[in-house]
ZABA-216345 format. One record per atom (N, C-alpha, C): residue number from 1; residue in one letter; chain; atom name; x, y, z. Coordinates in steps of 0.1 Angstrom, whole numbers, plus 2048, in hexadecimal, padded with zeros to 3 digits. Each point is the difference from the previous one (the first is absolute). Layout:
  num  residuo  cadena  atomo   xx   yy   zz
  NUM        A       A     CA    X    Y    Z
...
This chain:
  num  residuo  cadena  atomo   xx   yy   zz
    1        M       A      N  7CA  77F  82F
    1        M       A     CA  809  805  7F3
    1        M       A      C  7FF  80D  7FA
    2        V       A      N  80F  800  7FD
    2        V       A     CA  801  80C  7FE
    2        V       A      C  80E  7FE  7F4
    3        D       A      N  7FB  807  7F5
    3        D       A     CA  808  804  7F6
    3        D       A      C  806  810  800
    4        A       A      N  80C  800  7FC
    4        A       A     CA  809  80B  7FD
    4        A       A      C  803  802  7F4
    5        F       A      N  802  80F  7FA
    5        F       A     CA  807  803  7F4
    5        F       A      C  808  80E  805
    6        E       A      N  806  803  7F5
    6        E       A     CA  805  80D  7FD
    6        E       A      C  7FD  802  7F6
    7        I       A      N  7FD  811  7FD
    7        I       A     CA  7FF  805  7F4
    7        I       A      C  80B  805  7F9
    8        D       A      N  800  7FA  7F3
    8        D       A     CA  811  800  7F7
    8        D       A      C  7FD  810  7F9
    9        S       A      N  80D  801  7FA
    9        S       A     CA  7FD  80C  7F5
    9        S       A      C  7F9  805  7FA
   10        K       A      N  7F7  7F0  7FD
   10        K       A     CA  7F4  802  7F3
   10        K       A      C  7F3  7FC  806
   11        A       A      N  802  80C  80D
   11        A       A     CA  7F2  7FF  808
   11        A       A      C  7F8  7F0  7FF
   12        K       A      N  809  7F7  801
   12        K       A     CA  7F9  7F1  803
   12        K       A      C  805  7FD  80F
   13        L       A      N  7FA  7F4  7FF
   13        L       A     CA  7FE  7FC  80F
   13        L       A      C  809  7F1  7FE
   14        V       A      N  808  7FC  804
   14        V       A     CA  80B  7F9  7FF
   14        V       A      C  801  7F7  811
   15        E       A      N  7FB  7F4  7FC
   15        E       A     CA  7FE  7FA  80F
   15        E       A      C  807  7FA  805
   16        I       A      N  807  807  80B
   16        I       A     CA  80F  7FE  805
   16        I       A      C  7FD  7F2  80E
   17        K       A      N  80C  7FA  808
   17        K       A     CA  7FE  7F6  80A
   17        K       A      C  801  805  809
   18        L       A      N  7F6  7FB  80D
   18        L       A     CA  802  805  80F
   18        L       A      C  806  7FE  806
   19        I       A      N  80F  808  800
   19        I       A     CA  808  7FF  80B
   19        I       A      C  801  805  80A
   20        K       A      N  807  7FE  80C
   20        K       A     CA  802  809  809
   20        K       A      C  7FF  80D  801
   21        D       A      N  80C  807  7F9
   21        D       A     CA  804  80C  7FF
   21        D       A      C  7F8  803  7EE
   22        I       A      N  7F3  800  7FD
   22        I       A     CA  7FB  806  7F7
   22        I       A      C  7FF  80C  7FD
   23        L       A      N  804  808  80A
   23        L       A     CA  7F8  80F  7FF
   23        L       A      C  80E  803  7FC
   24        D       A      N  7FF  80A  7F7
   24        D       A     CA  80B  808  7F9
   24        D       A      C  7FD  811  7FE
   25        T       A      N  809  806  804
   25        T       A     CA  7FA  80D  802
   25        T       A      C  800  809  7F2
   26        T       A      N  806  7F9  7F5
   26        T       A     CA  802  805  7F1
   26        T       A      C  7F4  7FD  7FA
   27        K       A      N  7F7  7F7  806
   27        K       A     CA  7F7  7F8  7F5
   27        K       A      C  7F2  803  808
   28        T       A      N  7F7  801  7F6
   28        T       A     CA  7F4  7FE  806
   28        T       A      C  7F8  7F1  7FB
   29        L       A      N  7F5  800  809
   29        L       A     CA  801  7EF  804
   29        L       A      C  7F0  801  805
   30        V       A      N  7FB  7F0  7F7
   30        V       A     CA  7F1  803  803
   30        V       A      C  801  7F2  806
   31        F       A      N  7F5  7FC  80C
   31        F       A     CA  7FC  7F3  809
   31        F       A      C  7F7  7FF  7FA
   32        I       A      N  7F8  7F7  800
   32        I       A     CA  7F2  7FC  7FE
   32        I       A      C  7FE  7F6  806
   33        D       A      N  7F6  800  810
   33        D       A     CA  800  7F6  80C
   33        D       A      C  7F3  7FE  7FE
   34        H       A      N  7FA  7F3  800
   34        H       A     CA  7F8  7F9  7F9
   34        H       A      C  7F8  7FF  808
   35        D       A      N  807  7FC  80F
   35        D       A     CA  7F8  7FC  80C
   35        D       A      C  7FE  80F  804
   36        S       A      N  804  80E  7FC
   36        S       A     CA  7F4  808  80D
   36        S       A      C  7FB  80A  7F2
   37        K       A      N  803  7F6  7F2
   37        K       A     CA  7F9  80D  7F4
   37        K       A      C  801  80C  803
   38        T       A      N  812  804  7FC
   38        T       A     CA  80A  808  7FE
   38        T       A      C  808  804  7F9
   39        I       A      N  802  80C  7F8
   39        I       A     CA  80A  802  7F9
   39        I       A      C  806  809  807
   40        F       A      N  80C  7FC  803
   40        F       A     CA  80B  80C  805
   40        F       A      C  809  804  7F3
   41        L       A      N  802  80E  802
   41        L       A     CA  806  806  7F6
   41        L       A      C  808  805  809
   42        W       A      N  80F  7F8  801
   42        W       A     CA  80F  807  806
   42        W       A      C  808  807  7F9
   43        R       A      N  802  80C  806
   43        R       A     CA  809  809  7F4
   43        R       A      C  80C  807  80A
   44        G       A      N  80C  7F6  7FA
   44        G       A     CA  80A  804  80A
   44        G       A      C  805  810  7FD
   45        K       A      N  80A  805  806
   45        K       A     CA  7FF  813  803
   45        K       A      C  809  801  7F3
   46        K       A      N  806  7F4  7FC
   46        K       A     CA  80C  803  7F5
   46        K       A      C  7F8  7FF  7F5
   47        A       A      N  7F7  7FA  7FD
   47        A       A     CA  7F6  7FD  7F5
   47        A       A      C  801  80B  7F5
   48        T       A      N  802  7FF  7F5
   48        T       A     CA  7F9  80E  7F6
   48        T       A      C  7F6  802  803
   49        I       A      N  7FD  80E  7FD
   49        I       A     CA  7F2  802  7FD
   49        I       A      C  7F6  7F9  7F7
   50        F       A      N  806  7FC  7F4
   50        F       A     CA  7F9  7F8  7F9
   50        F       A      C  7FC  7F0  804
   51        E       A      N  80B  7FE  804
   51        E       A     CA  7F8  7F5  807
   51        E       A      C  7F9  7FF  80F
   52        K       A      N  7FD  80B  801
   52        K       A     CA  7FD  803  807
   52        K       A      C  7EF  806  800
   53        L       A      N  7FE  806  7F2
   53        L       A     CA  7F1  801  7FB
   53        L       A      C  7FC  7F5  7FA
   54        I       A      N  80D  7F3  7FC
   54        I       A     CA  7F9  7FA  7F4
   54        I       A      C  7F8  7F4  808
   55        G       A      N  807  7FD  80B
   55        G       A     CA  7FB  7FA  811
   55        G       A      C  7F5  802  801
   56        T       A      N  7F9  808  7FF
   56        T       A     CA  7F4  80A  804
   56        T       A      C  7F6  7F7  7F5
   57        R       A      N  803  804  7F0
   57        R       A     CA  7F8  800  7F7
   57        R       A      C  803  7EE  802
   58        V       A      N  806  7FB  802
   58        V       A     CA  802  7EE  800
   58        V       A      C  7F7  7FD  809
   59        A       A      N  801  807  80C
   59        A       A     CA  7F6  7FC  80A
   59        A       A      C  7F1  800  7FE
   60        A       A      N  800  80B  7FB
   60        A       A     CA  7F0  803  7F9
   60        A       A      C  7FA  7F9  7F4
   61        K       A      N  809  7F9  7FA
   61        K       A     CA  7FF  7F4  7F6
   61        K       A      C  7FD  7F4  808
   62        L       A      N  808  7FF  80B
   62        L       A     CA  7FE  7F3  80B
   62        L       A      C  7EF  7FD  803
   63        S       A      N  7FB  80C  804
   63        S       A     CA  7F5  801  808
   63        S       A      C  7F6  7FD  7F5
   64        H       A      N  801  801  7F3
   64        H       A     CA  7FA  7F9  7F6
   64        H       A      C  7FB  7F4  802
   65        K       A      N  80E  7F5  800
   65        K       A     CA  802  7F6  801
   65        K       A      C  7FB  7FC  80E
   66        Y       A      N  7FF  807  807
   66        Y       A     CA  7FC  7FC  812
   66        Y       A      C  7F9  807  805
   67        P       A      N  7F3  804  7F8
   67        P       A     CA  7F8  80A  807
   67        P       A      C  7FB  803  80C
   68        K       A      N  805  7F2  807
   68        K       A     CA  7FC  800  811
   68        K       A      C  80B  804  80A
   69        Y       A      N  80C  7FF  7F8
   69        Y       A     CA  80D  802  80A
   69        Y       A      C  800  810  800
   70        R       A      N  809  808  80A
   70        R       A     CA  7FD  80B  801
   70        R       A      C  813  803  7FC
   71        I       A      N  805  80B  7FB
   71        I       A     CA  805  805  802
   71        I       A      C  80C  80C  80C
   72        R       A      N  80A  7FA  802
   72        R       A     CA  807  803  809
   72        R       A      C  80D  809  7F9
   73        P       A      N  7FD  80D  803
   73        P       A     CA  80D  808  7FA
   73        P       A      C  80E  7FD  80D
   74        I       A      N  80B  7FD  801
   74        I       A     CA  808  802  80A
   74        I       A      C  810  806  7FA
   75        A       A      N  802  811  809
   75        A       A     CA  80C  801  7FC
   75        A       A      C  80B  7FA  80C
   76        E       A      N  80C  7FE  7F9
   76        E       A     CA  809  7FA  809
   76        E       A      C  801  80B  810
   77        G       A      N  804  7F2  80B
   77        G       A     CA  800  809  80A
   77        G       A      C  7F2  803  809
   78        E       A      N  7F3  802  7F5
   78        E       A     CA  7F4  7FD  808
   78        E       A      C  7F8  7F1  7FF
   79        E       A      N  809  7FB  802
   79        E       A     CA  7F7  7F1  7FB
   79        E       A      C  7F7  7FD  80B
   80        P       A      N  7F5  7FD  800
   80        P       A     CA  7F7  7FE  80C
   80        P       A      C  7FF  7F2  804
   81        A       A      N  7FA  7FB  80C
   81        A       A     CA  807  7F7  807
   81        A       A      C  7F8  7F2  7F3
   82        A       A      N  7F9  801  7FA
   82        A       A     CA  7FA  7F6  7F9
   82        A       A      C  80A  7F8  7F8
   83        F       A      N  805  80D  7F6
   83        F       A     CA  80D  803  7F8
   83        F       A      C  80B  7F3  809
   84        K       A      N  804  80A  809
   84        K       A     CA  80A  7FE  807
   84        K       A      C  801  7EE  803
   85        S       A      N  7F7  7FF  805
   85        S       A     CA  7FC  7ED  7FF
   85        S       A      C  800  7FC  7F7
   86        L       A      N  7FA  7FF  7F7
   86        L       A     CA  800  7FA  7F3
   86        L       A      C  80F  7FF  7FA
   87        I       A      N  806  806  7FE
   87        I       A     CA  80D  801  7FF
   87        I       A      C  80A  7F7  80A
   88        K       A      N  800  802  80A
   88        K       A     CA  804  7F7  80E
   88        K       A      C  7FF  7F2  7FC
   89        S       A      N  7F5  801  7FA
   89        S       A     CA  7FB  7EE  7FF
   89        S       A      C  805  7F9  7F6
   90        I       A      N  80A  80B  7F3
   90        I       A     CA  804  7F8  7F5
   90        I       A      C  80C  7FD  802
   91        G       A      N  806  7F5  7FB
   91        G       A     CA  80D  7FC  804
   91        G       A      C  802  7F4  80B
């Protein structure tokens, strides 16, 4: 099971629907993969510095809620195979 969130301008997590073309170069997104116990923090190339910074803080807070999960920060264009596989399974 995967939960997906966008970081909004008020540094809040906003749940988003899992759709095929979910990655948006202007956004910072958080994916919580409960099967692999991983929190993926994906940062689009055109996301603002503020969004990227807040994304890091939000992911750190999530690690308190999910202490056995590991955080994987990902820059757009440098996605690891596990993340690509997760995204391909959406939709």
